[in-house]
N, C-alpha and C positions, 0 to 999 in steps of 0.2 A: 379580473377578479372583482366580484361585487359583493361577496358575503364571506362571513367566517366559515360557512359550510364549504364554500369553494376552496378556501385556503386549507381547510382540514382535508379535503379530498386530494389536493395537491400533495400535502404532507404524507397522506397514506400511500399514494402512488410512489412517492420518492422512497418511503420506507420499504415498500414492497419490492422496488427495484434493487434495493440493497439488502433485501430479506435474505437472511442466512440462518442456518441452524447453528446454535451455539452449544449444542451438546457434543463435547469432545471434538475431535477433528482439528484441523489447522485453523488458525485465525490469522488474518492479515489486517494490520493497523497502519493507517496512513496519517502522517502528521499534517494536520490541517489548521495550524495556527496561522497568524498573519504572515509569518516568515515562510511557511510552507506554501501557502496559497500564492504569495508573491513570486516564489521560485518555480511554480508550475504544478503544485500538488493536485489541483482539480482535474486536469487531463490525465494524470497518473491514476487517480482514484477511478475516474470514469473508465479508463482502459482496463484496469484490473477487474472491475465489476462486469464489464462487457465480455472480456475474454473468458472469465469464469462462467458467465451465462451461456456463451456460445458452446463451451465445452461441457455443459451440464454438470459443472462442478459445484452444485449448490450446497454441498456439504462443507465448503470452505467459507468461514465467516469473514466478511470484509466490513471494517468499521473505521471510523476516524477518531482522532484524538487531538488534543491541543499540542503545545510545543513539546517536542521530544528532547530538546536541550542542546542540539548541535546545529544551530542555525546555518552555519557556513556549509553544511553538507546537505541542506534541503534540496529537493523534496526527499523525505525519508519514509521508507516502508519497512515495517517490522513483520516478519513471519514468525508466528508463535506455533511451534510444533506441538503435537499432542502430548509429548512428555514435558513440555514447559520450556524447552530450549528456544532461544530467540536468535534469529538471523536478521541483522539490520542491513538493509540495502540503502545506499546513499546516492545523492545526485541523480535521482531517477528522472526519467522522461517516459513518454508513452511507449517508445520502442523498447526501452529496458523493461518496462512493466510487462509487455507482451512476452519478452524473453523469460522473465521470472515466472510467469504463469506456466509457460510451456515447459521450461527446463526444471524448475524447482517444484512448483505446486502440482504439476501433472506427472512429471517423470522422476521427481525425487532427487534431482541433482542441483545442489546449491550453486549459484552463480558467484563463485568466490571473487571474481574480478570486480563485482559490483558492491561488495560488502564494505562495511566501515573499516574492517581490518585491512583491506587492500588500499583504501583511501588513506588511512593513517600511515601505512608502510610507504606509500608514494610521497606523502608529505615529509616523512623523515628523510627519504632519499633526496628530496629537493633541498632540505635544510643542510645536508652534508655536502651538496654540490656547490 
């Protein structure tokens, strides 16, 4: 990179790679604060974008955010449905991201075992044991 123009071109390509329509439709938000990145959020984000691209699901918006607030459960991915409902997936990795795309985003079946509710239930069960 030798100029600001080159840097801007890289930025534009990156934005186009994550280009999504934000009019209605589902949105996917990946926690990309330091905690999320350290836990592996970048490969999760890349997998989500690539899987949606391969499936021509460009009507699903993918974006990143800062800390979602539950660092112990990172990487975190939130799916925001058209009606505003939020499904929070936790402890994600690339394989789980592929599964969320195929099962939830494409076929409409929430992956209950990957949600924050399942993680909290498992933590309570461990506390009782």
